[in-house]
C-alpha positions as CSV (number, residue, x, y, z in Angstrom):
1,X,1.9,-8.0,-21.6
2,X,1.9,-8.4,-17.6
3,X,-1.0,-7.1,-15.4
4,X,-0.9,-4.2,-14.0
5,X,0.1,-4.9,-10.1
6,X,-0.6,-2.0,-7.2
7,X,1.5,-2.8,-3.7
8,X,-0.8,-2.0,-1.0
9,X,0.5,-0.7,2.1
10,X,-2.1,-0.7,5.0
11,X,-2.5,-1.9,8.8
12,X,-2.3,-4.8,10.1
13,X,-5.0,-3.8,12.6
14,X,-8.7,-2.4,11.4
15,X,-8.4,0.8,13.3
16,X,-11.3,2.0,15.6
17,X,-13.8,3.4,13.0
18,X,-15.2,1.1,10.6
19,X,-14.9,3.3,7.6
20,X,-11.3,1.9,7.5
21,X,-12.5,-1.7,7.1
22,X,-15.2,-0.3,4.4
23,X,-12.2,1.7,2.8
24,X,-9.8,-1.7,2.8
25,X,-12.7,-3.7,1.5
26,X,-14.0,-1.2,-1.4
27,X,-10.0,-1.0,-2.5
28,X,-9.7,-4.7,-2.9
29,X,-13.4,-4.9,-4.7
30,X,-11.9,-2.0,-6.9
31,X,-8.7,-3.6,-7.6
32,X,-10.1,-6.8,-8.9
33,X,-12.9,-5.2,-10.9
34,X,-10.5,-3.2,-13.0
35,X,-8.4,-6.2,-13.4
36,X,-5.3,-4.6,-11.3
37,X,-3.3,-7.1,-9.4
38,X,-2.7,-7.0,-5.7
39,X,0.5,-7.5,-4.1
40,X,0.8,-6.7,-0.2
41,X,2.2,-8.1,3.2
42,X,0.9,-11.3,3.2
43,X,-1.1,-11.3,6.9
44,X,-4.6,-12.7,7.4
45,X,-5.0,-9.3,10.0
46,X,-6.3,-5.8,9.7
47,X,-6.8,-3.8,6.9
48,X,-4.4,-6.0,5.0
49,X,-6.3,-8.5,5.3
50,X,-9.6,-7.1,4.2
51,X,-8.2,-5.8,1.2
52,X,-6.6,-9.1,0.1
53,X,-10.0,-11.3,0.9
54,X,-11.8,-8.3,-1.4
55,X,-9.6,-8.9,-4.3
56,X,-9.0,-12.6,-4.0
57,X,-13.0,-12.7,-3.9
58,X,-13.1,-10.8,-7.1
59,X,-11.2,-12.8,-8.8
60,X,-7.8,-10.7,-8.5
61,X,-4.0,-12.2,-8.6
62,X,-3.0,-11.7,-5.1
63,X,0.5,-11.9,-4.1
64,X,1.5,-12.1,-0.6
65,X,5.0,-11.0,0.8
66,X,5.4,-12.0,4.5
67,X,9.0,-12.5,6.5
68,X,9.1,-16.0,8.1
69,X,9.0,-14.8,11.8
70,X,5.5,-12.9,11.0
71,X,4.3,-15.7,10.0
72,X,3.2,-16.8,13.1
73,X,2.2,-13.3,14.1
74,X,0.0,-11.8,11.4
75,X,-1.4,-15.7,10.8
76,X,-0.6,-15.9,7.0
77,X,-3.4,-15.0,4.6
78,X,-4.7,-19.0,3.1
79,X,-5.5,-19.5,-0.2
80,X,-3.2,-16.3,-2.0
81,X,-2.6,-16.5,-5.8
82,X,0.9,-16.6,-4.5
83,X,2.7,-16.2,-1.4
84,X,6.4,-15.2,-1.1
85,X,8.1,-15.7,2.1
86,X,11.3,-13.7,2.9
87,X,14.4,-13.9,5.2
88,X,13.8,-10.2,6.5
89,X,11.4,-7.4,6.6
90,X,13.9,-5.9,4.2
91,X,13.9,-8.3,1.8
92,X,9.7,-8.1,2.0
93,X,9.8,-4.5,1.2
94,X,12.3,-5.1,-1.9
95,X,10.1,-7.8,-3.0
96,X,7.2,-5.5,-2.6
97,X,9.0,-2.9,-4.5
98,X,10.0,-4.9,-7.4
99,X,6.1,-6.3,-7.7
100,X,4.8,-2.8,-7.9
101,X,3.7,-0.8,-10.9
102,X,2.5,1.7,-8.5
103,X,1.9,2.0,-4.3
104,X,-1.0,2.7,-2.6
105,X,-0.9,3.5,1.1
106,X,-3.8,3.3,3.2
107,X,-4.4,3.9,7.0
108,X,-2.2,1.7,9.3
109,X,0.8,2.3,12.0
110,X,4.1,2.3,12.0
111,X,5.0,-0.4,9.8
112,X,2.8,1.5,7.1
113,X,4.6,4.6,7.8
114,X,8.1,2.7,7.7
115,X,7.2,1.2,4.5
116,X,5.9,4.7,2.9
117,X,8.7,6.4,4.3
118,X,11.1,4.4,2.7
119,X,9.7,4.5,-0.6
120,X,9.1,7.7,-1.0
121,X,13.1,7.7,-0.3
122,X,13.8,5.5,-2.7
123,X,11.9,7.6,-5.1
124,X,13.7,11.1,-4.3
125,X,16.9,8.9,-4.5
126,X,15.9,8.5,-8.2
127,X,15.8,4.8,-7.8
128,X,12.3,4.5,-9.1
129,X,9.6,6.7,-10.6
130,X,6.5,4.6,-10.0
131,X,3.8,6.4,-8.5
132,X,2.9,6.9,-4.6
133,X,-0.8,7.4,-3.6
134,X,-1.5,8.6,-0.2
135,X,-5.5,7.4,0.7
136,X,-6.7,9.6,2.9
137,X,-9.5,8.2,4.6
138,X,-10.9,10.3,7.4
139,X,-7.7,12.7,7.6
140,X,-5.3,9.7,8.5
141,X,-2.6,10.7,5.9
142,X,-2.7,14.3,7.3
143,X,-0.2,14.2,10.3
144,X,2.0,12.2,7.5
145,X,1.8,15.2,5.2
146,X,2.2,17.3,8.1
147,X,5.4,15.9,9.1
148,X,6.9,16.1,5.2
149,X,5.6,19.9,5.5
150,X,7.3,20.5,8.8
151,X,10.7,18.8,6.8
152,X,10.4,21.1,4.2
153,X,9.5,24.3,6.8
154,X,12.9,23.4,8.8
155,X,14.9,22.9,5.8
156,X,15.3,19.4,6.0
157,X,13.8,18.5,2.8
158,X,13.0,20.5,-0.7
159,X,10.0,21.7,-1.7
160,X,10.2,19.4,-4.5
161,X,9.6,16.4,-2.1
162,X,5.5,17.3,-2.4
163,X,6.0,16.2,-5.7
164,X,7.1,12.7,-4.9
165,X,3.3,11.6,-4.0
166,X,-0.3,12.3,-4.6
167,X,-3.2,12.1,-2.0
168,X,-6.7,10.8,-2.9
169,X,-9.8,11.5,-0.6
170,X,-11.5,8.5,-1.3
171,X,-10.9,4.8,-2.5
172,X,-13.2,5.7,-5.6
173,X,-10.7,8.6,-6.6
174,X,-7.9,6.3,-6.1
175,X,-8.9,3.1,-8.3
176,X,-9.8,6.2,-11.2
177,X,-6.7,7.5,-11.1
178,X,-4.6,3.6,-11.1
179,X,-6.9,2.9,-14.1
180,X,-5.4,6.1,-15.5
181,X,-2.2,5.6,-14.4
182,X,-2.3,1.9,-16.2
183,X,-3.4,3.7,-19.5
């Protein structure tokens, strides 16, 4: 039986508040402690690098998926359990999707939002039923949730889209939920 695997979407920078870096490190440590595999964007930068480093240090199987053109820009993470190099961002997202039993969204910028909305859209269109957890560190996810609520309020999204994801307020709550989902 394959291990439970979580794809984490998060920033290629660490943000301004040290709490973001602390949360990323705690997530990586917690995934390893619970025997959960990590798939991520493959870069050795920002929150993604911190999450991967902590998961690797804890003994987790960590798979990085990085497009060839980003290898130099993001500085690929050395010493991963597995590194998959893709030909495009689209292929990267498909591979990260295929590796996931669940998705965890940590703080990040445009790339994180892009990945999050794509995976939410795929779920809305019935392409998967995998859990999607937004980790609301310091209220980071509130503007994203407000955008979804605005779509509902203005008639561009159905109220049922709220059921596509769940929000957890801490890494500890997220890890507890992942353990519950894994069964």
